[in-house]
C-alpha positions as CSV (number, residue, x, y, z in Angstrom):
1,M,-49.2,207.3,56.1
2,K,-49.5,207.6,59.9
3,N,-52.5,205.2,59.8
4,K,-50.5,202.6,57.7
5,I,-47.6,202.8,60.2
6,L,-50.1,202.4,63.1
7,I,-51.7,199.4,61.4
8,A,-48.3,197.8,60.7
9,C,-47.2,198.3,64.4
10,I,-50.5,196.7,65.6
11,T,-50.0,193.8,63.3
12,I,-46.4,193.2,64.5
13,I,-47.6,193.4,68.1
14,C,-50.5,190.9,67.5
15,V,-48.2,188.4,65.7
16,S,-45.5,188.6,68.4
17,F,-48.2,188.1,71.1
18,S,-49.6,185.1,69.2
19,K,-46.1,183.6,69.0
20,I,-45.7,184.0,72.8
21,Q,-49.0,182.2,73.4
22,A,-47.9,179.5,71.0
23,Q,-44.9,178.7,73.3
24,T,-43.3,176.3,70.9
25,I,-41.8,176.6,67.5
26,S,-42.8,174.1,64.9
27,K,-40.7,171.0,64.1
28,E,-40.0,172.5,60.6
29,E,-38.8,175.7,62.1
30,L,-36.5,173.9,64.6
31,I,-35.0,171.9,61.8
32,F,-34.4,175.0,59.8
33,L,-32.7,176.8,62.7
34,T,-30.4,173.8,63.3
35,S,-30.1,172.8,59.6
36,E,-26.3,172.4,59.9
37,W,-27.0,169.2,61.9
38,K,-27.3,166.2,59.6
39,G,-27.7,163.4,62.1
40,E,-30.6,161.8,64.1
41,R,-33.3,164.0,65.5
42,F,-35.9,163.7,68.2
43,P,-39.6,163.6,67.1
44,D,-39.9,167.3,68.0
45,G,-37.0,168.1,65.6
46,R,-34.3,168.6,68.2
47,P,-30.8,167.3,67.1
48,K,-30.0,164.2,69.0
49,V,-26.3,164.2,69.7
50,P,-25.0,160.6,70.3
51,D,-24.7,159.3,73.8
52,D,-21.1,158.6,73.3
53,L,-20.3,162.2,72.6
54,I,-22.1,163.2,75.8
55,R,-19.9,160.7,77.7
56,R,-16.7,161.9,76.1
57,V,-17.5,165.7,76.5
58,K,-17.4,165.4,80.3
59,E,-13.7,164.7,80.1
60,I,-12.7,167.8,78.1
61,A,-11.9,171.1,79.5
62,I,-14.1,174.2,79.0
63,E,-11.1,176.2,77.7
64,E,-10.3,173.6,75.0
65,A,-13.9,173.6,73.8
66,W,-14.0,177.4,73.9
67,V,-10.9,177.7,71.7
68,V,-12.4,175.4,69.0
69,L,-15.7,177.3,68.9
70,Q,-13.8,180.7,68.7
71,N,-11.9,179.4,65.7
72,E,-15.2,178.4,64.1
73,G,-16.6,181.9,64.7
74,Y,-18.9,181.0,67.5
75,N,-18.2,183.7,70.0
76,C,-21.2,183.7,72.2
77,Q,-21.4,180.2,73.6
78,F,-20.0,180.6,77.2
79,D,-21.3,182.1,80.3
80,G,-19.8,182.1,83.9
81,N,-20.4,183.3,87.4
82,W,-22.7,180.4,88.6
83,K,-23.6,178.9,91.9
84,M,-24.0,175.1,92.0
85,I,-24.8,172.3,94.4
86,H,-21.6,170.3,93.7
87,Q,-18.3,171.7,92.5
88,D,-17.1,168.3,91.2
89,V,-20.2,167.0,89.4
90,P,-20.2,168.1,85.7
91,I,-23.4,168.3,83.7
92,A,-23.3,167.2,80.1
93,G,-26.3,166.5,77.8
94,R,-28.6,167.8,75.0
95,A,-30.3,171.2,75.8
96,L,-34.0,171.3,76.2
97,T,-34.7,175.0,76.4
98,A,-37.4,177.1,78.2
99,Q,-37.9,180.8,78.3
100,F,-39.7,182.5,81.2
101,M,-40.9,186.1,81.5
102,P,-42.5,188.3,84.1
103,S,-46.1,187.4,84.1
104,R,-49.3,189.4,83.7
105,P,-52.9,188.1,84.2
106,D,-54.2,188.2,80.6
107,L,-51.0,186.5,79.2
108,E,-50.8,183.9,82.0
109,K,-54.6,183.1,81.7
110,N,-54.3,182.5,77.9
111,I,-51.2,180.4,78.2
112,K,-52.6,178.2,80.9
113,E,-56.0,177.8,79.1
114,R,-54.1,176.7,75.9
115,G,-51.9,174.4,77.8
116,A,-54.9,172.7,79.6
117,K,-56.5,172.1,76.2
118,N,-53.3,170.4,75.2
119,G,-53.2,168.2,78.3
120,R,-50.6,170.2,80.3
121,I,-51.0,170.0,84.1
122,G,-49.8,172.2,86.9
123,N,-47.9,175.5,86.8
124,T,-45.9,176.4,83.7
125,N,-42.5,175.8,85.2
126,S,-43.3,172.0,85.3
127,W,-44.2,171.8,81.6
128,P,-40.6,171.6,80.3
129,I,-40.0,168.7,82.8
130,D,-42.8,166.7,81.1
131,Q,-40.8,166.7,77.8
132,L,-37.5,165.7,79.2
133,S,-35.9,162.4,78.1
134,K,-32.7,160.6,79.1
135,G,-29.6,162.7,78.4
136,D,-31.4,166.0,78.3
137,V,-30.4,169.1,80.3
138,Y,-33.2,171.4,81.3
139,V,-31.8,175.0,80.3
140,A,-34.0,177.8,81.3
141,D,-33.9,181.6,80.8
142,G,-35.5,182.9,84.0
143,F,-34.4,186.6,83.3
144,G,-32.0,186.3,86.3
145,K,-34.8,186.5,88.8
146,I,-33.8,185.4,92.3
147,A,-36.4,186.2,95.0
148,Q,-39.6,184.5,93.7
149,G,-37.7,183.3,90.8
150,T,-37.1,179.8,92.1
151,L,-37.9,177.5,89.1
152,I,-37.7,174.2,91.0
153,G,-37.4,172.8,94.5
154,D,-36.4,169.2,95.5
155,N,-39.8,167.7,94.3
156,L,-39.3,169.0,90.8
157,G,-35.6,168.2,91.1
158,N,-36.3,164.5,91.7
159,S,-38.7,164.4,88.8
160,I,-36.1,166.0,86.5
161,F,-33.4,163.6,87.5
162,A,-35.8,160.6,87.1
163,K,-36.6,161.6,83.6
164,S,-33.3,162.9,82.3
165,G,-30.6,161.4,84.6
166,N,-29.2,164.9,84.4
167,G,-29.1,168.3,86.1
168,V,-30.3,171.8,85.3
169,I,-29.0,175.2,84.1
170,F,-31.1,178.2,85.2
171,D,-30.6,181.9,84.6
172,A,-32.7,182.2,87.7
173,S,-32.8,180.7,91.2
174,S,-33.9,177.5,92.9
175,R,-35.0,176.6,96.4
176,D,-34.5,173.6,98.7
177,L,-30.7,173.4,98.3
178,E,-30.5,170.8,101.1
179,G,-33.1,168.5,99.5
180,L,-31.6,168.9,96.0
181,S,-28.1,168.1,97.4
182,K,-29.5,164.6,98.5
183,I,-30.3,163.5,94.9
184,E,-27.2,161.5,94.0
185,G,-25.7,162.5,90.7
186,F,-27.9,165.6,90.4
187,N,-26.4,169.1,89.9
188,A,-27.9,172.6,89.4
189,F,-26.1,175.6,88.0
190,V,-28.2,178.7,89.2
191,R,-27.7,182.4,89.8
192,D,-28.5,182.0,93.5
193,W,-30.6,180.1,96.0
194,D,-33.7,181.5,97.7
195,P,-36.4,180.2,100.1
196,S,-39.3,181.9,98.3
197,Y,-41.9,180.3,96.0
198,L,-42.0,181.0,92.4
199,K,-44.3,184.0,91.7
200,D,-45.2,186.4,88.8
201,V,-43.3,184.2,86.3
202,V,-44.8,182.4,83.3
203,L,-43.4,180.1,80.6
204,T,-43.4,181.9,77.2
205,G,-41.1,179.6,75.1
206,L,-40.5,175.9,75.0
207,N,-37.8,174.4,72.9
208,T,-37.0,177.7,71.3
209,P,-33.7,179.7,71.0
210,I,-32.9,181.4,74.3
211,R,-30.2,183.6,75.9
212,I,-28.4,182.5,79.0
213,G,-26.3,185.4,80.2
214,R,-24.0,186.3,77.3
215,A,-24.6,183.0,75.5
216,I,-27.1,181.8,73.0
217,V,-28.6,178.3,73.3
218,L,-30.5,176.4,70.7
219,P,-32.5,173.2,71.4
220,G,-30.3,170.2,71.0
221,D,-27.0,172.1,71.7
222,L,-24.5,169.9,73.6
223,V,-24.2,171.3,77.1
224,L,-21.0,171.2,79.2
225,A,-21.2,172.7,82.7
226,K,-18.2,172.7,85.0
227,R,-16.8,174.9,87.8
228,E,-15.5,177.5,85.4
229,G,-18.9,177.9,83.8
230,I,-21.1,176.6,81.0
231,I,-20.4,176.2,77.4
232,F,-23.2,175.4,74.8
233,I,-21.7,173.6,71.7
234,P,-23.8,173.7,68.5
235,A,-24.9,170.0,67.8
236,H,-23.3,170.1,64.4
237,L,-19.9,171.0,65.9
238,A,-20.0,168.6,68.8
239,E,-17.9,165.8,67.3
240,K,-15.2,168.3,66.0
241,V,-15.1,170.2,69.3
242,I,-14.7,167.0,71.3
243,L,-12.1,165.4,69.0
244,T,-10.0,168.5,68.8
245,A,-10.3,169.1,72.6
246,E,-9.3,165.5,73.3
247,F,-6.3,165.9,71.1
248,I,-5.3,169.2,72.8
249,G,-5.6,167.4,76.1
250,I,-3.4,164.6,75.0
251,R,-0.9,167.0,73.6
252,D,-0.8,169.0,76.8
253,K,-0.2,165.8,78.9
254,F,2.7,165.0,76.8
255,G,4.0,168.5,76.8
256,I,3.7,168.8,80.6
257,Q,5.6,165.5,81.0
258,M,8.4,166.7,78.7
259,L,8.7,169.9,80.7
260,K,8.8,168.1,84.0
261,E,11.5,165.8,82.6
262,Q,13.3,168.9,81.2
263,K,13.6,167.2,77.8
264,Y,12.2,170.2,76.0
265,T,11.9,173.9,76.8
266,P,8.6,175.8,77.2
267,G,9.5,177.7,74.0
268,Q,9.8,174.4,72.1
269,I,6.5,172.9,73.5
270,D,4.5,176.1,73.0
271,S,5.6,176.8,69.4
272,Q,5.5,174.9,66.1
273,W,6.8,171.4,66.8
274,S,9.9,170.1,65.2
275,E,9.9,166.7,63.5
276,K,11.8,165.2,66.4
277,L,9.2,166.5,68.9
278,K,6.4,165.1,66.8
279,Q,8.2,161.7,66.6
280,D,8.6,161.7,70.4
281,F,4.9,162.4,70.8
282,M,4.1,159.5,68.5
283,N,6.3,157.2,70.5
284,W,4.8,158.5,73.8
285,L,1.3,157.6,72.3
286,D,2.4,154.1,71.6
287,K,3.7,153.7,75.2
288,N,0.6,155.3,76.8
289,P,-2.4,153.9,75.0
290,K,-4.7,154.5,78.0
291,E,-4.2,158.2,77.7
292,I,-6.0,158.1,74.4
293,P,-9.7,158.8,74.9
294,M,-10.8,158.1,71.3
295,K,-10.1,155.2,69.0
296,R,-6.5,155.2,67.8
297,A,-7.6,155.0,64.2
298,E,-9.7,158.1,64.8
299,L,-6.7,159.9,66.3
300,D,-4.4,158.9,63.5
301,E,-6.9,160.2,60.9
302,Y,-7.2,163.5,62.8
303,M,-3.5,164.0,63.0
304,K,-3.1,163.7,59.3
305,K,-5.0,167.0,58.9
306,R,-3.3,168.7,61.9
307,T,-0.8,171.5,61.2
308,W,0.7,171.2,64.7
């Protein structure tokens, strides 16, 4: 019996080690993990959230997206307490994920040899950059390492922005803050800044599910990073989250204006709306079409299903 258990344990260890060396999951597995997504996909299997949704998600609030995800049962999609280059430059795009671990000579040797056979060049922290496309956000689990956990400097930062037009999310550190800050439009959310070089860190997963603080991230998730923190929206919920958040935003603008004008009380605005309040809202929409971020037909269809 003991021998059987020992053999089983050795088998599990060997299988796990082989998966680490493989570094990527198959297209079929990625499609399985994100099977709720029914739209277009990248050749590697990642969900391809439309560019229009990436544009629109930048305008919604983290809190509004969080509420929608909570209502859908997605409770582990947000993480806070970040340092960033620019307080006022949001990051929005499709997640390209990478998992890093503390290195050891045998593991790093095998990974780099296999990578070289597959045409990969340089240190493993540059490999995810080679796979970036426009609209991607490079999201990396660097196990929170600060000193010698600097996944990029300004050279790699420039390459990332050239390929993706986007920034990075690292549960780790970066170096060259001054150089990175000169890349117009680029932002980085990191745990801290450090002058050291990356050391004793190796890539063990590429386009695999990863953990970022208290959040889970799947490849292709829609990323929204702002001052409050970062929320990772499952691709199949992106449209619903954005549309609902946009409606909440419009509703709040109307409500705040009504409160400032003292036409309604806080109790009336924050509880179930009366028919008169609903009608005043509809009239306000007609007079303020520029406040509507989505198509009016899309908004009207959404409001038919709204319980207010």
